[in-house]
Every structure is written in structure tokens, then in C-alpha cells.
C-alpha positions as CSV (number, residue, x, y, z in Angstrom):
1,X,-44.2,-1.0,50.1
2,X,-44.3,-3.1,46.9
3,X,-40.9,-3.5,45.1
4,X,-40.6,-3.0,41.4
5,X,-40.1,-6.1,39.4
6,X,-36.8,-6.6,37.5
7,X,-36.7,-5.0,34.0
8,X,-37.6,-7.7,31.5
9,X,-39.0,-7.7,28.0
10,X,-39.1,-5.2,25.2
11,X,-41.5,-2.8,27.1
12,X,-39.3,-2.5,30.1
13,X,-37.3,0.6,29.0
14,X,-40.4,2.6,28.1
15,X,-42.1,1.6,31.3
16,X,-39.1,2.6,33.4
17,X,-38.8,6.0,31.7
18,X,-42.5,6.7,32.4
19,X,-41.9,5.8,36.0
20,X,-38.9,8.0,36.2
21,X,-40.7,11.0,34.7
22,X,-43.9,10.5,36.7
23,X,-42.1,9.8,40.0
24,X,-43.1,7.2,42.6
25,X,-46.7,6.1,42.5
26,X,-47.0,6.3,46.3
27,X,-45.2,8.5,48.8
28,X,-41.9,7.0,49.9
29,X,-40.6,7.0,53.4
30,X,-38.5,9.9,54.5
31,X,-35.3,7.9,54.1
32,X,-32.8,9.8,52.0
33,X,-30.6,7.9,49.5
34,X,-27.0,8.8,48.9
35,X,-27.2,10.9,45.8
36,X,-25.0,13.4,43.9
37,X,-26.1,17.0,43.8
38,X,-28.1,17.6,40.7
39,X,-29.5,14.0,40.7
40,X,-32.9,12.7,41.7
41,X,-32.5,9.3,43.4
42,X,-34.7,6.6,44.8
43,X,-33.5,3.3,46.2
44,X,-33.1,1.8,42.7
45,X,-33.3,4.7,40.2
46,X,-31.4,7.9,39.5
47,X,-31.9,10.7,37.1
48,X,-29.0,13.2,36.7
49,X,-29.1,16.3,34.6
50,X,-26.5,19.0,33.9
51,X,-23.6,17.1,35.5
52,X,-20.1,18.0,34.4
53,X,-18.8,14.5,35.0
54,X,-20.3,11.0,35.5
55,X,-21.7,11.1,39.1
56,X,-20.0,8.8,41.6
57,X,-22.2,9.3,44.7
58,X,-25.1,7.1,43.8
59,X,-27.0,4.3,45.5
60,X,-25.1,1.1,45.0
61,X,-28.2,-1.0,44.2
62,X,-29.3,1.1,41.3
63,X,-31.3,-0.7,38.6
64,X,-31.5,2.3,36.2
65,X,-29.5,5.4,35.7
66,X,-30.3,8.3,33.3
67,X,-27.7,11.0,32.4
68,X,-29.3,13.9,30.6
69,X,-27.8,17.2,29.3
70,X,-24.5,16.6,31.0
71,X,-21.1,18.1,30.1
72,X,-18.8,15.1,30.1
73,X,-17.2,14.2,26.8
74,X,-15.7,10.8,27.5
75,X,-16.7,7.5,29.0
76,X,-13.5,5.7,29.9
77,X,-12.6,2.3,31.5
78,X,-14.6,1.5,34.7
79,X,-16.7,4.7,34.6
80,X,-19.7,2.7,36.1
81,X,-18.1,0.2,38.3
82,X,-19.6,1.9,41.3
83,X,-23.1,0.9,40.2
84,X,-22.7,-2.8,39.3
85,X,-26.4,-3.7,39.6
86,X,-27.5,-1.5,36.7
87,X,-30.0,-3.1,34.3
88,X,-30.7,0.1,32.3
89,X,-28.4,3.0,31.4
90,X,-29.7,6.0,29.5
91,X,-27.2,8.6,28.2
92,X,-28.9,11.2,26.1
93,X,-28.6,14.8,25.0
94,X,-25.1,15.1,26.4
95,X,-21.7,16.4,25.1
96,X,-20.4,12.8,24.9
97,X,-17.8,12.4,22.0
98,X,-15.8,9.2,22.9
99,X,-16.4,5.8,24.5
100,X,-13.2,4.1,25.4
101,X,-12.3,0.4,25.9
102,X,-14.0,-1.4,28.8
103,X,-16.2,1.7,29.5
104,X,-18.9,-0.5,31.0
105,X,-16.8,-3.1,32.7
106,X,-18.5,-4.6,35.8
107,X,-22.1,-4.1,34.5
108,X,-22.8,-7.8,34.2
109,X,-26.6,-7.2,34.7
110,X,-27.0,-4.5,32.1
111,X,-29.7,-5.3,29.6
112,X,-30.7,-1.9,28.1
113,X,-28.1,0.7,26.9
114,X,-29.3,3.9,25.3
115,X,-26.6,6.3,24.0
116,X,-28.5,8.6,21.8
117,X,-28.7,12.2,20.8
118,X,-25.2,12.9,21.8
119,X,-22.1,14.2,19.9
120,X,-20.5,10.7,19.8
121,X,-17.9,10.4,17.1
122,X,-15.7,7.5,18.2
123,X,-16.1,4.2,19.9
124,X,-13.2,1.9,20.9
125,X,-13.4,-1.6,19.6
126,X,-13.6,-3.0,23.2
127,X,-16.0,-0.4,24.5
128,X,-18.8,-3.0,25.1
129,X,-16.6,-5.8,26.4
130,X,-18.2,-7.8,29.2
131,X,-21.8,-6.9,28.4
132,X,-22.8,-10.5,27.8
133,X,-26.4,-10.0,28.9
134,X,-27.1,-6.9,26.9
135,X,-30.4,-7.1,25.0
136,X,-31.0,-3.7,23.6
137,X,-28.3,-1.3,22.2
138,X,-29.3,2.1,21.0
139,X,-26.6,4.4,19.4
140,X,-29.0,6.5,17.3
141,X,-28.7,10.1,16.4
142,X,-25.0,10.6,17.1
143,X,-22.1,11.7,14.9
144,X,-20.7,8.3,14.1
145,X,-19.1,7.9,10.6
146,X,-17.7,4.4,11.2
147,X,-17.6,1.6,13.8
148,X,-14.6,-0.5,14.7
149,X,-14.5,-4.1,13.6
150,X,-15.8,-6.7,16.1
151,X,-17.5,-3.9,18.2
152,X,-20.4,-6.3,18.9
153,X,-18.2,-9.4,19.6
154,X,-19.4,-11.1,22.8
155,X,-22.8,-9.5,22.7
156,X,-24.6,-12.7,21.9
157,X,-27.8,-11.9,23.7
158,X,-28.6,-8.8,21.6
159,X,-32.2,-8.7,20.3
160,X,-32.3,-5.1,19.1
161,X,-29.7,-2.7,17.7
162,X,-30.5,0.9,16.6
163,X,-27.9,2.9,14.7
164,X,-30.2,5.3,12.9
165,X,-29.4,9.0,12.5
166,X,-25.6,8.7,12.1
167,X,-23.4,10.0,9.3
168,X,-22.0,6.6,8.3
169,X,-19.3,6.5,5.6
170,X,-19.8,3.1,4.0
171,X,-16.3,2.2,2.9
172,X,-14.1,-0.8,3.6
173,X,-14.0,0.0,7.3
174,X,-17.7,-0.8,7.5
175,X,-17.6,-3.9,5.4
176,X,-17.7,-5.9,8.6
177,X,-20.9,-4.3,9.6
178,X,-22.5,-5.2,6.3
179,X,-21.5,-8.8,7.0
180,X,-22.7,-8.7,10.6
181,X,-26.1,-7.3,9.7
182,X,-26.6,-10.1,7.3
183,X,-25.7,-12.8,9.8
184,X,-27.1,-11.5,13.2
185,X,-30.4,-12.7,14.6
186,X,-30.9,-9.3,16.3
187,X,-33.4,-6.8,14.9
188,X,-31.4,-4.1,13.3
189,X,-33.1,-0.8,12.5
190,X,-32.4,0.5,8.9
191,X,-29.0,2.1,8.6
192,X,-28.5,4.7,5.9
193,X,-25.1,5.6,4.4
194,X,-24.4,9.3,4.0
195,X,-21.1,8.9,2.1
196,X,-19.3,8.3,-0.2
197,X,-21.5,10.3,-2.6
198,X,-22.5,7.4,-4.7
199,X,-24.0,5.6,-1.7
200,X,-25.7,8.6,-0.1
201,X,-29.1,7.6,1.3
202,X,-28.4,3.9,0.5
203,X,-29.6,1.4,3.0
204,X,-26.7,-0.5,4.3
205,X,-28.6,-3.7,4.0
206,X,-28.6,-3.3,0.2
207,X,-24.8,-3.5,0.1
208,X,-23.0,-6.8,-0.4
209,X,-19.6,-7.7,1.1
210,X,-18.4,-8.8,-2.4
211,X,-19.0,-5.3,-3.7
212,X,-16.2,-3.8,-1.6
213,X,-12.7,-3.6,-3.0
214,X,-10.7,-3.5,0.2
215,X,-7.3,-4.9,-0.8
216,X,-4.6,-2.3,-1.3
217,X,-0.8,-2.3,-1.2
218,X,2.0,-0.2,0.3
219,X,5.8,0.2,-0.1
220,X,7.3,0.4,3.3
221,X,11.0,1.3,3.8
222,X,12.8,-1.8,4.9
223,X,16.5,-1.0,4.8
224,X,19.1,1.4,3.4
225,X,22.5,0.8,1.9
226,X,25.2,3.4,2.5
227,X,26.7,3.9,-1.0
228,X,25.3,5.8,-4.0
229,X,24.2,3.6,-6.9
230,X,23.3,3.7,-10.5
231,X,22.0,0.4,-11.8
232,X,20.2,-2.3,-9.8
233,X,19.8,-5.8,-11.3
234,X,18.3,-9.0,-10.0
235,X,19.1,-12.5,-11.2
236,X,18.6,-16.1,-10.3
237,X,21.6,-18.4,-9.8
238,X,21.4,-21.9,-8.4
239,X,17.7,-21.4,-7.8
240,X,18.3,-18.4,-5.5
241,X,17.4,-14.8,-6.3
242,X,20.3,-12.4,-5.9
243,X,21.0,-8.7,-6.4
244,X,23.9,-6.8,-7.9
245,X,24.3,-3.0,-7.6
246,X,26.6,-0.7,-9.6
247,X,28.2,1.8,-7.2
248,X,30.1,4.4,-9.3
249,X,31.7,6.4,-6.5
250,X,32.8,3.3,-4.6
251,X,33.9,1.8,-7.9
252,X,32.5,-1.7,-7.7
253,X,29.7,-4.1,-8.4
254,X,28.2,-5.2,-5.1
255,X,26.5,-8.7,-5.0
256,X,23.9,-9.2,-2.3
257,X,21.9,-12.1,-1.1
258,X,19.2,-12.7,1.5
259,X,20.6,-13.7,4.9
260,X,17.9,-16.0,6.4
261,X,19.4,-15.8,9.9
262,X,19.5,-12.0,10.1
263,X,16.4,-11.4,8.0
264,X,18.1,-8.8,5.7
265,X,20.3,-8.5,2.7
266,X,24.1,-8.9,2.9
267,X,27.0,-8.4,0.6
268,X,28.7,-11.6,-0.4
269,X,31.0,-10.6,-3.3
270,X,32.4,-7.5,-5.1
271,X,33.9,-6.8,-8.5
272,X,36.2,-3.8,-8.1
273,X,36.5,-1.2,-10.8
274,X,36.4,2.5,-11.6
275,X,33.3,4.6,-12.2
276,X,31.1,1.5,-12.5
277,X,27.8,2.4,-14.0
278,X,26.2,-0.9,-15.1
279,X,26.7,-4.5,-13.8
280,X,24.7,-6.8,-16.0
281,X,24.5,-10.5,-14.9
282,X,23.6,-13.4,-17.1
283,X,23.7,-17.2,-16.7
284,X,24.9,-19.3,-19.6
285,X,25.0,-23.1,-19.2
286,X,24.9,-22.8,-15.4
287,X,27.8,-20.4,-15.4
288,X,27.5,-16.8,-14.1
289,X,28.9,-14.0,-16.2
290,X,28.8,-10.3,-15.5
291,X,29.2,-7.5,-18.1
292,X,30.6,-4.5,-16.4
293,X,30.4,-1.0,-18.0
294,X,32.7,1.7,-16.8
295,X,33.2,5.3,-17.7
296,X,36.9,5.0,-17.2
297,X,39.2,2.1,-17.3
298,X,37.3,0.2,-20.0
299,X,34.4,-2.2,-19.8
300,X,34.9,-5.9,-19.2
301,X,33.2,-9.3,-18.8
302,X,33.7,-11.3,-15.6
303,X,33.2,-15.0,-14.8
304,X,32.5,-16.3,-11.3
305,X,34.7,-19.1,-10.1
306,X,32.5,-21.9,-8.8
307,X,35.0,-23.1,-6.2
308,X,35.9,-19.8,-4.6
309,X,32.9,-17.7,-5.5
310,X,35.2,-14.9,-6.6
311,X,34.9,-13.1,-10.0
312,X,37.7,-13.3,-12.6
313,X,38.0,-11.0,-15.6
314,X,37.8,-13.0,-18.8
315,X,37.4,-10.4,-21.6
316,X,37.8,-6.8,-22.4
317,X,35.2,-4.9,-24.5
318,X,37.0,-3.0,-27.3
319,X,37.3,0.7,-26.4
320,X,37.3,1.8,-30.0
321,X,33.6,1.1,-30.2
322,X,32.5,1.9,-26.7
323,X,33.6,5.3,-25.4
324,X,30.9,6.3,-22.9
325,X,28.6,3.3,-22.1
326,X,25.2,4.2,-20.6
327,X,23.1,1.0,-20.6
328,X,23.4,-2.7,-21.2
329,X,20.6,-5.1,-22.3
330,X,21.0,-8.9,-22.3
331,X,18.6,-11.1,-24.3
332,X,18.3,-14.3,-26.4
333,X,17.3,-14.4,-30.1
334,X,16.8,-17.8,-31.8
335,X,18.7,-19.6,-29.1
336,X,21.8,-17.3,-29.1
337,X,22.8,-15.0,-26.3
338,X,23.4,-11.3,-27.1
339,X,23.9,-8.1,-25.2
340,X,23.8,-4.5,-26.5
341,X,25.7,-1.7,-25.0
342,X,24.3,1.8,-25.6
343,X,27.1,4.4,-26.1
344,X,26.3,8.0,-25.2
345,X,29.4,9.6,-26.7
346,X,29.3,11.3,-30.1
347,X,32.4,9.4,-31.1
348,X,31.2,6.0,-30.0
349,X,28.8,3.4,-31.5
350,X,26.0,1.4,-29.8
351,X,27.1,-2.1,-30.4
352,X,25.5,-5.6,-30.4
353,X,27.6,-8.5,-29.1
354,X,27.0,-12.2,-29.6
355,X,28.1,-15.2,-27.5
356,X,30.1,-17.7,-29.6
357,X,30.7,-20.3,-26.9
358,X,33.9,-18.8,-25.5
359,X,33.1,-15.1,-25.2
360,X,31.1,-12.2,-26.5
361,X,32.2,-10.6,-29.8
362,X,30.9,-7.7,-31.8
363,X,28.1,-8.7,-34.1
364,X,26.6,-5.4,-35.3
365,X,27.1,-1.6,-34.9
366,X,23.8,0.3,-34.6
367,X,23.0,3.9,-34.5
368,X,26.5,5.5,-34.6
369,X,27.1,9.2,-33.6
370,X,23.7,9.7,-31.9
371,X,24.6,9.6,-28.3
372,X,22.3,6.7,-27.3
373,X,21.3,6.7,-23.7
374,X,19.2,3.5,-23.4
375,X,18.4,0.3,-25.3
376,X,15.3,-1.9,-24.8
377,X,14.8,-5.4,-26.1
378,X,11.2,-6.5,-26.6
379,X,9.0,-8.7,-28.8
380,X,6.3,-7.2,-31.0
381,X,3.9,-9.7,-32.6
382,X,6.4,-12.5,-31.7
383,X,9.3,-10.9,-33.5
384,X,12.5,-9.5,-31.7
385,X,12.8,-5.7,-31.7
386,X,15.1,-3.1,-30.2
387,X,14.3,0.4,-29.3
388,X,17.2,2.9,-28.9
389,X,16.7,6.2,-27.1
390,X,18.9,9.1,-27.9
391,X,19.5,12.6,-26.7
392,X,19.7,13.9,-30.2
393,X,16.8,12.3,-32.1
394,X,13.5,10.5,-31.7
395,X,13.6,6.8,-30.4
396,X,14.3,4.4,-33.2
397,X,12.8,0.9,-33.5
398,X,14.8,-2.0,-35.0
399,X,13.5,-5.4,-36.1
400,X,15.4,-8.7,-36.3
401,X,15.7,-10.1,-39.9
402,X,17.3,-13.4,-39.0
403,X,20.8,-12.0,-39.2
404,X,20.8,-8.6,-37.6
405,X,18.6,-5.7,-36.5
406,X,17.3,-3.4,-39.2
407,X,15.6,0.0,-38.8
408,X,11.8,-0.3,-38.9
409,X,10.5,3.1,-37.8
410,X,10.8,5.7,-35.1
411,X,8.5,7.1,-32.4
412,X,7.0,10.5,-33.4
413,X,6.8,13.6,-31.2
414,X,9.2,12.3,-28.6
415,X,12.5,14.1,-28.8
416,X,15.0,13.9,-25.9
417,X,13.9,10.6,-24.6
418,X,16.3,9.4,-22.0
419,X,15.1,5.8,-21.4
420,X,12.6,3.3,-22.7
421,X,11.1,0.4,-20.8
422,X,8.3,-1.9,-22.0
423,X,5.6,-4.1,-20.4
424,X,2.8,-6.3,-21.7
425,X,-0.9,-6.5,-20.7
426,X,-1.9,-9.9,-22.1
427,X,-0.7,-9.7,-25.7
428,X,-0.7,-5.9,-25.9
429,X,2.7,-4.2,-25.9
430,X,3.2,-0.9,-24.0
431,X,6.3,1.3,-23.5
432,X,7.2,3.9,-20.8
433,X,9.3,6.7,-22.3
434,X,11.3,8.8,-19.8
435,X,12.0,12.5,-20.4
436,X,14.0,14.6,-18.0
437,X,11.6,17.6,-18.2
438,X,8.2,17.9,-19.8
439,X,6.0,14.9,-20.1
440,X,7.0,11.2,-19.9
441,X,4.7,9.0,-21.8
442,X,2.9,5.6,-21.8
443,X,2.4,4.4,-25.4
444,X,0.7,1.4,-26.9
445,X,1.6,-0.6,-30.1
446,X,-1.4,-0.5,-32.4
447,X,0.0,-2.8,-35.1
448,X,2.0,-0.3,-37.0
449,X,3.4,2.2,-34.5
450,X,3.3,3.3,-30.9
451,X,0.5,5.8,-30.0
452,X,0.0,7.9,-26.9
453,X,-2.0,6.4,-24.0
454,X,-1.0,8.7,-21.1
455,X,1.1,11.7,-20.3
456,X,2.8,12.0,-16.9
457,X,4.6,15.2,-15.9
458,X,8.4,14.8,-15.3
459,X,10.5,16.9,-13.1
460,X,14.1,15.8,-13.4
461,X,13.3,12.3,-14.4
462,X,15.8,9.8,-15.6
463,X,13.8,6.6,-15.1
464,X,10.2,5.7,-15.7
465,X,10.1,2.0,-15.0
466,X,7.2,-0.4,-15.1
467,X,7.4,-3.4,-12.7
468,X,5.0,-6.2,-11.7
469,X,5.0,-7.0,-8.0
470,X,2.8,-9.6,-6.4
471,X,0.3,-9.4,-9.2
472,X,0.1,-5.6,-9.2
473,X,1.6,-3.5,-12.0
474,X,3.4,-0.3,-11.1
475,X,5.3,2.5,-12.9
476,X,8.1,4.3,-10.9
477,X,8.9,7.8,-12.1
478,X,12.1,9.1,-10.6
479,X,12.6,12.7,-9.6
480,X,16.0,14.5,-9.1
481,X,14.4,17.5,-7.3
482,X,11.6,16.1,-5.2
483,X,9.9,12.9,-4.2
484,X,9.7,10.2,-6.8
485,X,6.2,9.1,-7.8
486,X,4.7,5.6,-7.8
487,X,1.8,4.9,-10.2
488,X,-0.4,1.8,-10.1
489,X,-2.1,0.4,-13.2
490,X,-5.9,0.1,-13.1
491,X,-7.1,-2.6,-15.5
492,X,-10.6,-1.1,-15.7
493,X,-9.4,2.3,-17.1
494,X,-6.1,1.0,-18.7
495,X,-4.3,3.9,-17.1
496,X,-1.7,4.4,-14.3
497,X,-3.2,6.2,-11.3
498,X,-1.0,8.1,-8.8
499,X,-0.5,5.8,-5.8
500,X,2.4,6.8,-3.5
501,X,5.6,8.9,-3.1
502,X,9.1,7.6,-2.4
503,X,11.8,9.6,-0.7
504,X,14.7,8.2,-2.7
505,X,17.1,10.8,-4.0
506,X,17.8,10.9,-7.7
507,X,16.9,7.3,-8.5
508,X,18.3,5.8,-11.7
509,X,16.7,2.3,-11.6
510,X,14.3,0.1,-9.7
511,X,14.3,-3.7,-9.3
512,X,11.9,-6.2,-7.8
513,X,13.1,-9.2,-5.8
514,X,10.9,-12.0,-4.3
515,X,12.5,-13.8,-1.3
516,X,10.7,-16.3,1.0
517,X,7.3,-15.1,0.0
518,X,8.3,-11.5,0.6
519,X,8.5,-8.9,-2.2
520,X,11.1,-6.1,-2.1
521,X,11.7,-3.1,-4.3
522,X,15.3,-1.8,-4.6
523,X,15.6,1.8,-5.6
524,X,19.1,3.0,-6.6
525,X,20.1,6.6,-5.7
526,X,22.7,8.7,-7.4
527,X,22.8,11.3,-4.7
528,X,22.0,9.4,-1.5
529,X,21.4,6.0,0.1
530,X,20.0,3.1,-1.9
531,X,16.6,2.2,-0.5
532,X,15.0,-1.2,0.0
533,X,11.2,-1.2,0.3
534,X,9.0,-4.0,1.3
535,X,5.8,-4.5,-0.6
536,X,2.9,-5.2,1.7
537,X,-0.7,-6.1,1.0
538,X,-3.3,-4.5,3.2
539,X,-6.9,-5.4,3.8
540,X,-8.6,-2.1,4.6
541,X,-11.6,-4.0,6.0
542,X,-9.6,-5.8,8.7
């Protein structure tokens, strides 16, 4: 009896299928081959229909195996190790949904693999590992929406790939396939995208890898600090970035630095106090000073002793002007150092202090009797300005006149603004205005006044803070009743888009710190633990 030749060439699969369907050309001897019930077997071929699982009782020297209209849903590791001589495997019209890693391990002679007209939804990235001699791969007419990166790694002999009839979602997860199709020498049948909507019925070969925007970011919880906190400030001292946190209930300013050995932040110094609400550091002539605002016990200025690293009180801030401090801003104007302390009591006065070489002394009283909650220093058209937010009137804008700040204008339709923070996009100046309830706003300076750009609903918000982290611009909107919201600025639209939620209770400030090429976000909490998040950049196509 003549033996069938090995399956070679592009016509081999079709020829074999015809032979299987037609049966042997000449009657075979009466010898019976070991064959699972429901299968039709010869010495080197088997056709099984209606099986509930992959048949195990098959001739060991099979060259081809066809599994049709069967009930198995998975092909897992080593499913075909009992038939190592296979050259062709046909799996069609089955209930197959998943192909796991190393599903075809041991099939070193396999050249033709047809997995078509199934319900296949997922393929593990190492499903085809070991099929170094595979020539033809057919995954047509399944339910695949994506394929794992490097699925075809090691399949260097491929000459034909058929992926037609699937529901491919052509997003970043398939960027690798776009690149692979452009580089492979194999013949790849046309692949159509079904989604997203803008790419429906688009041939994947028309896409370009450069057209995918696959880089995104995430804020991942890195550490927590036990005490409640109000203000968080970062500063650079002796070329190292450090952090100081105001902890009102513990009654101190806690100074923290990065511990390279432990890979985390550690406390290295404290300034004790009472009901501490703001700890504002500044470095003047290589000397570190800290302005400490307290609700009780007065506000003071401290100086760090270089020899011991401890802080020594050097000056008291007069209590007749400052009754209930709420915010401190430090800045330089025409080479001189200043800080402004916003007073939120009706009997106090927001006051500007100037450094005279030995200490800070009152330079100007601004905005008395208005219960100011926040002060923001910024430059508009190259000129120094201040914006004061108040619980009793609209925010007021002051401009520097070479000697002091004079009132310029106010911001209309924005009563009860708790805080103001600014940011710049190129030369354009924007502000984020925080309201406890209602709408917080993003506004843009148009040359004469600030005008609305975007309204963002606020639910118990006392901070709406813009920050730039690793080249990305964010706005963090605190929430006292639920999760705080993170928005990311989209340069194309010029608007902040909702990006993420943070589970930090009642935040009052956010700060960014870059340490050893790592970016961290510190989120204070008035009602819970202070959270430290790590900013990570993610390639969705990887």
C-alpha cells in the first residue's frame, strides 16, 4: 500500500481535507487503529466530531487531526502532547473560547494550524510557543477583539496568517500588530477594525504606529503618614528636595527627606507648636527660614541651625495684625523677599511683610476686615500681582506699583471663593478658583480681566490646585464628602478632563516632589492619613 507523502506546500491543507472527506482511495487492511469513540481514524489521520473534550486515545503517529463541532471551551498547556507527529491541526465550529500558554507544546512538526469558526475570545501571549516550523496560521471567524503583544514571537517560518472575521478593537493594545504587519514577510490577509467607532471597517494596514497615543499616567498609593495635616510644602535646600507638613492636631511642623537606603520618606526634624496650620519654608542667602502660622500661641519665624540641624525661633509676628492666619505666600519682588499672611478673622488684617536683612517686618496692610482665606502671588504681563480670596466678597486683584500693592480690579460672579491658585500655559495666565459648594472655576486672563474657561462641580471643596508633574498638567479638586477628583489638562482642547479619583479624606493641599527620577504627589488630609502617591507613566501598547 502506497504511503501518503508528507504535507508540504500551500496546497497541502486543501488536499488533506479532501482526502479526509473522501476517505481512503483504496480499501485498507482490516487492522483497527486505536481511536476515541466518535472519531474516524486511519494510521495517520483522525477526524473527531461532537467530542466533549480533546480526544486522548488517538494513533501516536498522526499527521493530521481535525476537531469539528466539539464541546470543549479551552485548550490548555500540553493538550496535544500525545500526538507529537502532527503536521496539520484543524479546530473548527467548536465551542472553543480560550487558548492558554503552551497549548501546542511538543508539536515540533506542526506546519498548518486552522482555528476558525469558533467562539474564541482570548489567546494567551505564549499560546504558540515552540511552533518554530509553523507555516500557515488561521484564526479567522472567531470573536477576538485583541491579541497579546508578541503572540507571533518565534514563529519565524510563517508564510500565511489569516485573521479575518474577528471583532478587532484597534486601540493601543493592537499597536504592536500594526507594526508587525508592516514588518513581517508573511502574507497577511486583510484585517478590518470594528471599533472604536471612528475606525469601524478600517483596514488595519492603513493605520500607522505613530497615529496611536498610547502613553498615559497613573497616581499609585506609595505610603501613608499617620497624622492629620493641613499644608504641604516642598523646598530645595543644599541641592536636595525636602518636604514640610503642618500637622495641627499633633501641633508641629514635620520635616521629611528621602531615605535612599530604605526607599521611603523619613522625618528628620520638627518644629513644635500649637494648632499649626501653615509651615512656609524659604531660603535666603543659603539660610533656611520657616514662617509658622498658628491659630493659638501666635505665629513665628524659625531659623535652622547649620551645625545641629535644629530650628530656633528668631522672631514673633505681631498678634495685633494677625488674629486668625489661614494662608502664607512667599515671593520676591525687585530682588526683595516678601511674604503675605492672609487673616481670616473679622478683626485681623491681611499683612505683607518684607525682609530687611535681619528679619521680616510689616510693609503693608491689605484688605482689612474681609476675612481673607487665601493669597496668591503671580505675574501678569511681567508685573507682580496678588489675588486675595475672601469669604465675604469677590476675589480682589492687586498690582505692584514699585512701592506697594494697589487694588486693580476684582473677579466678577465669584463670591465665596475659598482659595486661588494660578498656572501658565506658555505666556497665558490661568487661575483655579475653589468654592466649597457650587462650581469651582478655571479662568483665563484676557488682557484686562479673568474670564471663564471651565466650570467644575464642587462638593465640599477647599482646594482646587494645579500642578505640573513629569510634563503633565493636573488639577486636584478636594472633596470633604467623597473621593477627590483629578483632572488632566488636554492641550488640544485647552480644558481639564476628568482623569482619576483619590481616596484622601478632606485634603487641604497637594504638593509635587521629584526624587531620584521619581515623581511623588503628597496629599494632606484634615480628617485622615496623609497620602503619598507615586506618579507613574504607562505605555498602553506594551
